[in-house]
C-alpha positions in Angstrom: 209.7 124.3 112.8 211.1 127.7 113.9 210.3 129.3 117.3 207.9 131.7 115.7 205.9 129.3 113.6 204.7 125.8 113.3 203.4 123.9 110.3 200.6 121.4 110.7 200.1 119.0 107.8 197.0 116.8 107.1 198.5 113.5 106.0 195.1 111.8 106.1 192.8 111.1 103.2 189.9 113.4 104.4 189.6 117.1 105.1 189.7 118.0 108.9 187.9 120.9 110.5 190.3 122.2 113.1 187.7 124.3 115.0 188.4 123.8 118.7 191.8 122.2 118.1 194.7 123.9 120.0 198.4 124.2 120.0 200.5 124.6 123.2 204.2 124.4 124.0 205.8 122.5 126.9 207.6 125.6 128.3 204.8 128.2 127.9 201.2 128.7 128.9 200.5 130.3 125.5 197.7 128.4 123.8 196.4 128.9 120.3 192.8 127.7 119.7 191.6 127.3 116.1 188.4 129.0 114.9 186.7 127.1 112.1 189.5 126.2 109.7 189.3 123.3 107.3 192.6 121.7 106.6 192.3 119.8 103.3 193.9 116.4 102.8 197.6 116.8 101.9 197.7 120.5 102.8 199.4 122.3 105.6 198.8 125.4 107.7 201.4 127.5 109.4 200.6 128.8 112.8 202.7 131.9 113.6 203.2 134.0 116.7 202.8 137.4 115.2 202.4 137.3 111.4 199.7 136.0 109.1 196.6 134.2 110.3 196.3 131.8 112.0 198.4 133.5 114.6 198.9 133.7 118.4 199.0 137.5 118.0 202.1 137.8 120.2 205.0 140.2 119.3 207.7 138.0 120.8 208.7 134.4 120.2 206.8 132.0 122.5 208.8 128.8 121.9 212.4 128.3 123.1 215.3 128.0 120.7 217.0 125.8 123.3 214.5 123.0 122.9 210.8 122.4 123.6 207.9 120.2 122.6 204.8 121.6 120.9 201.6 119.7 121.1 198.5 119.7 119.0 195.2 118.6 120.7 191.8 118.0 119.2 188.6 119.7 120.3 188.1 117.0 123.0 191.6 117.4 124.5 193.0 114.3 122.8 196.6 114.5 121.8 196.9 114.5 118.0 200.6 115.1 117.5 203.7 116.6 119.0 207.0 117.9 117.7 210.1 118.3 119.8 213.5 119.9 119.1 
């Protein structure tokens, strides 16, 4: 992961609709909430801060190069995964 993007991979055997899922970092209040987006089994999606969709739409990096943890939550607020560096 780089500080301006995050890849989410579906390692499960079924497709997942990410609508309502959200990504948030430990040192920021920036929150990205997915609209309807089906992540197929075995595929990944890159969430960026300012490039292609899906994007936070922010012109500056929102995650620290010095270390941070990024969290992915489901539509009910349950922690799905996290990645720290």
